[in-house]
N, C-alpha and C positions, 0 to 999 in steps of 0.2 A: 414653343408658348402657345396657346388659345388665348381670346382677352378674359374667360372665366379664369383660367390656370393665374395669369398675370394678376387679376384683381387679388384672388385666393393669395397668390405670392405677396404682396401689397399690403395685407390686412395682419398676413403673418407676422413681416416685419415690423407691422406696426403694435402689434400685441406684445414681438418677446421686446420692445423698446419699454413698453407701459409696464409689464411686470417688471424688469430692472428699473422702474422706475421707483417702487414699493422695496427694491432690497434684494428681491428674489433671485437663486442664483439658478441653472439649470443642470442638473448633476444625470450623469448616465452609468450609475452602478451604487452600490452603496458605500465602498470603501471610502472611496471620493468625499459623499457624504458626510461618513461618521465622523471621518478624520476633521472635517470642516466642523461639526457639530461640538467637538469633543475643544476644539482651538478657541469658538467662538462661546462656548458658556462654559458658566460654572457649575463643578463638584453638586452644588445647592441646586442650581435648575434642574440639572438632570434626573436629580433623585427627585424631584418633585414633581417633574413633568411623567417619571416612570411609575410613582403612587397613584398620579392620578388616569393614567391610561389603564393599572391594573383596578381602581375603584369603578371606571368610568361602562364597563360590561357591557360595551358594543353599542351605548345610546340605551342602555335599558331604563336605566338610572338617570331619573332628569336631573335630578341637582347634580350626581358625580361629572353628565353632559355639560351642564353648566360651569362646573370650576375646572375644566379640561379648557372647553373654548375660554375661558375668562383670565384662565394662564398665557394660551396662547395669543392672546390679544395683548400682554406684556412689548413693548419698544423692545428689547431687546433679543425677546424669543418668537418675536413675529416673522422677521425675514426668515430665521434658519427653519422655523417648524413648516413650515409657510410649502416653501421652498422643495420641500418633498412633492410636492400638487406643482408642480411648475406647471408640467405637462398638461394637468388636468386644466388648467385654468386656460390655458393653451387652446385647448381641442373644444372650449365647452362654447370658447368664446367663436370660434371661429364658425362652429356649428349653427349658435343662437341668435350673435348678432343680427343676419342677414333677416329673420325671421320676427326682428320688433319693430320696421320699419311704418307698418299701419296700425300698429297701436295708437293712444293717445293717454291713457294710465297705465301704469303698468306696477306691479307688487312684484317683488321677490322675499319670495319664502326663506326663512332661514338665511337670510344674509350674508352672517358672521362679521367680521368688520370690514365689508363692502369692496372686495377688490374685485367682483365680477360686477356689479351695482353699479358702480361708478366708474368702471368701463364702458358698461351699456346707456349709462347716462350721458356721459361723455362725448359718445359718438351718436347720439340722435338730443342734438339739445331741444328741439321742439316736444319731444313727450315729458310725458311727469312720470318720476320715478319713486317706488316708499320702497324702502328695506325694512322687513322686522323682523327680530331675534330675541332666545330669552335669554344671552348673554349680553349683562349689563356693559360691560368693560368693551366686547366688542361694538357696540354701538356706541360709546363714545369715541374709539376708534376712528371707526367709520364718518363721522362727524367735522373731525379734525381733519381729517384727508378731502372731505367734502370742499371743506374752508379751506383748508393749504392749495387744492386744485381750485378753486373757483368754480366749480360747477354745482349751478346755481336751481335745475329741474330733477333735486333729487331731498328728499327725506329720509329720515332713519326712527325707528321706533322700538321700545322695549315692550315687550308681550307675554303677560307673564306665563310661568313653567306650564301650565295646567289653564283649561277652558280657552285657551287664545282668540279672547275675546280682537276681531280682529276689524277697525272702522275704516270707512271708505268706503267706491265700488272701483271694479277695475273693469276691464275691457281684454285684459294678458295678465294672467299671472303665473310667477316662474317659482320650480323648488326642483333645486338640485340636491340632489341626496339629502333632504329633510323630510319627506313625507314618510318614509318607510324606513327609520333610523334601528329598527331593533336587528339587529344585527345577526341573532341568533333562532332567528325562526326562518324553519327552512320552509316554511308559505305550506301548499297546501297538497300533502299527501298522493301521490297515482292510487288506485284502485287496486294493484297488487304488484308483485315484484315485478310481472311479468310485461306491464305495460305503461306505458310514459299519460296516459289519460284519465282525468279526473271525473269525479262521479258529481252529478249537482246538488250539493246541498247547504242549504240556504245558512243552516242552525251553525256546522262546521264554518263555513264563510265568515256569519259575524261573530263566533267566535275569537276569531285569528284576529279581525280585523281591530276590535277590542282589547287583545290582547298584546297586542304590537301599538296600537295607540292609533294607529291608523286611519281609523274610525273618526275618531275626532281631530285629528287634523285637517285631513280630507273634507268633513262638513263644513269648519271652521272654513275654509278657504271656497267653497263655492257658495255660501251666501254673501261674498261681495264682488263674486263674478257675475259681469252681467250676461242677461239671457245669451247674447248671440259674442260673448264672450272665448277665449281661449285659453286650454290652462298650455302649461311646456312641463315634462317633468323630469328628470333625469334621476333614476333611483336606482337604489343597489337589488337590480330584480335579471340577472344573469343569471340566474339558477331558475332554474322550467317551477318549481314551487312556486317560490316568491312572482316569478313573473304572471302568474297563473291568476294565482292570489290578486294580486293588482290591479291586472288586468279584469277582470271581475267586480274588483269594486270601482270600480270605475263606468265600466257596464250597468251595474247594478243603479247606478245615479246619473243613468240615463247620459251618458257623454260615448264616446262619438268620435273612432279616430276620424283624421283630416286627413292624414298620409300613410304609409307606413313607417311604423316606429324606425329610426336611424341608428346604425351601431354609432358609438362613441368610445374608440378605446385611444388609452394611454398610456406614455410609458409612468411609471414610479419606482426610479433611484433602478433603472433597468430591466423592471421587471412591468411584463402589456399585463393591464389592465380591463378590464368588459364589464363594467358597472350595470349598464344603459339595457336596453336601449331609451333614446329620447323620445319620446313620448308627445305630441300635439296632439288636444282633443277638446272635442267642442259641444255642448248638447246642438248642437244644429246638424245633422247630418249631412255628406255628400248627399248629390243627387244619386250616385250608385254608390252606396253605402258599403267600406272595408269591413271586414271579417276582421274578430281578434285571430292572432293565433296561437294556439296552445300545441304548439310542437318545441320540441327541442331546433335550438339553435345551432347548425352544421359549421364547424371554422375549415376553412381550405386547406388541406393537409393533415387534418386531426386523427385520417386516421394510420396515418404514418407511423414506422418504428422501426430503428437502424441497431446493428448486431455488428460485430463485429469478431474477429480473431477464430477463435475456435468455433465457437456457438455459431457463426456464421456460417463455417464449413458440414458442420451437422446440420442444419436447417437447408443449406443449397440442397445433399444429397436427399432431406425428408421430402424436398419440396420438387423434387424434380431437376433440381436447373441447369442440368446439361442441356436440355431442349429445350429450347428459347423462343419465343415468335423472332425476337429481334435481337442484333450485335452488330456492336461498334465493337473496331482496337483499334490503338494507334500506340507510339510512342513516345515516354517522357524520360526528360534528360537523367534526372537521378531514379524515378522508379524505376525505371526499361518500360517494358513491356505494358496495357495493360489490357483486358476487355472488360466492356460492359453488358452484359447480357439485360433481354427484360421477355418477364411474360406470367401465364394466370398460370394459379394452382386451385380446379377441380371448382371455375369460373367461382371463386369465394375471395381468392387472394390476389390481389400483382405484386411481383415483385420483380426486383433490379439485383443481379448480382456484380460484384466490381471484384477483378482479384490483376494485383502486377507481378510482375519476375521481382521484386524484391518484398516481398511475403506478406502484402494486406490484401487480405479476407473481407469484403464487407455485402452487408444484406440491408438490405429496404424492404420494408411488406408494407403492405395496403390495403386497403378497401379495392376492389375491380369498381367501383363507382368512383376510384382516384387514379387510377390507371393513368390518365389523361397527364396527370406532372411527372411519372414517371416516364412519359412518351416526350412528353415537351423536355425532358433529360440525358435521352437517349440524343434525340434530334438536334443537340446543343453543342454534346460535350466534343463532339469530335473539329468541330472549329475553335475550341480553345486552347488559347498558348498555353503553355508549360504551367507557368503562374498559373494561371486560370484555373489550370484543371485540379489541380494541388487544391487550392480556395476550396472548390465545385466539391469534390471528395472530405476537403477538412469540415466543411459545410455543412456534411451529410454526414457521417462519421465522426469528424471529431481529427485530430494528427492522426498522420500515419504512420506516425515511428512508433507508437504507440499500437499492435495491434495483436496487444494480449485482451482478454475479460474473463473475469470471474465466469465461473463454471454456472453460479448460480441465478448469474443474469437470463430474462426468459430471452424465447426466440422471437414470442412477438410478446410485444401489452399495448392495450388498450383504454382507459380511463372514463373515455369522453360515453355520450349516450348512444355512439355511432357501434360499440362492442355489439350491443345489444344486437345489430343488423346481422354482422357479423356471426356472433353465436348465432341467430336464428337458421343460418344460413349453411354451419359446416355440415360436409356431408357424412353418412355412412356414423353418427352421432353415436355414442351407447356410452350413457350415465352408467358408471363405477360406484360413488356413492352421491348422497345429496340429504341437506336436510331443512327446513325453512325455520325460522323463529318469528315470532313478537312480542313486542314490548304492549305494558302495559295499556297502553291506547290502541294497539291490534297493528299498529305500522307492520310493516314484515322485512325481512329479509332472508335469501336465501344463499346457498351455498354449494356450488357441485363443483365434482371432477370427475374427466369421463376420458376416450378416446375419439380420433376422430380423422380417421384412415389411418397411417402410420404418427401418428401425432397424437399427446393429452393436451386437454386442455382442463381451463379452470375457468369456473366463473360465481360471481359475486354479482347480484342485486339487490336494491333495498327499493320502498315506495319513494325514497325520494330523490328518484330518478340519477344516481348514481350509480356505475356500472364497472366492472373490470370483466377485460375477460385477458387469459394470459395463454398461448402455447410453448411446447415445450418437444424438443425431437426425442430420441428415444432415448438417448444419454442424459438428458434433463430432467425425465420421467420422475425416480424419485425424490427429488428436490423439488416439486409441485406435489408432490402426492405428502411430502412434511408440508408447505403452505397452508395447503390444505388441512391439515388435520391441527393446523397452528390457530387458522383461521375459526376451523368448529371449537374450540379449545374453549376462547375470544367468545364466541356466540354463546355459548353453553353460558361463561359467566355473566352474560350483562343481557341475556335475553332466555324468554320459553318457547323450548322446540314444539313447535306443531307435529304429531305425528300423523303421519299417513293413516286414513279412515280404512279399516281391515277390509 
């Protein structure tokens, strides 16, 4: 391990101990967490919490939001409920702490009970910190914790739920999931269902900023940011429409990125979350200014899809998996002889095929752009021990003992923006049926079914970057046709169909 790795490991251990001092516990699955929650809270506490969660409406109702965080700040609830975000605090601490050393006065906007604010202040005793929040009870807890921990370089203030009158002047401002709280807003729509590009519409941009409260919060922060100060923010902007809305809000106010936005993923009760990225911006651009990225973020391995059993055998036939570019064979103590083949279908899909003498059949499909992931698997698989081989197969396809699969399951499915790239590259594509719909605001949704070579495909897209591509072999085509009809009926109930021009 290099020096940088050792420093990060040491900081990671320090942060885990710090979160433990708050009574926070780390959980890797929902079942164990909720078992602990049920054992720790009264039924009345749980009912009160559930009621406030329902009333909160994803940050849309300011007063419900304050009541929610006031409840979370109760001593009996705080460690239990904030334990859900253990890894969130850990990853943000690791990412943001090194970026604060050059500051003199730091504002933490939406500091809550001060878990991260006090962490920053404790590790930077020469920097003056101010934490502000709308929740009176949260600020009371933060002040008590600062006194208990003898951290003197921090103060906490309550700000009104509207207006955001902030005092002081700061050369660094932090906002973590406090600027863009309107979780129900999808952000800026694309031009149409065919593209991820957005038009430049200042009126729409302003309307959405006002509706979500982003303009009021961001403008209030910029009033107290020094001319050469930095704004560090981690908001719920992984969705492309929200990300572009947020980036344009920063850009139109004369803010420039000081570095490429940094991904910050964290686990929440076993589920991976990617709410970010983390932005670091300033009114003073770099000598060689960075451009705002308005393209979808790809995730490594997002195009890969697995199927097993009968469906896998049918897809293997349809895609011609008897003809492979590379092949490895081996012997497993309990699974018997096994074969793994790798190939490409029509320069569009890369495929991997695994079969064993014990009757297991598995297919993994992905875009040709991710063929390297399958090549790496082929390269390593023959070097694995029996146990490692079995773990590899289970990681990819699930337990090898369950080789059955519901015949209605897809041969391939992709719900990411990358589905559009594969859809556009499908060979010999023939549309059988299609329909496009629009809601009252003109936002589009498109549904389509057709054939591509021997396969049947279903494609669904809208102007908020949602995509779905499903591929089926010949035996699964009737199921896909039924799915298209069900989707069409649902669209007719919720939107107005756009009829093609005569």
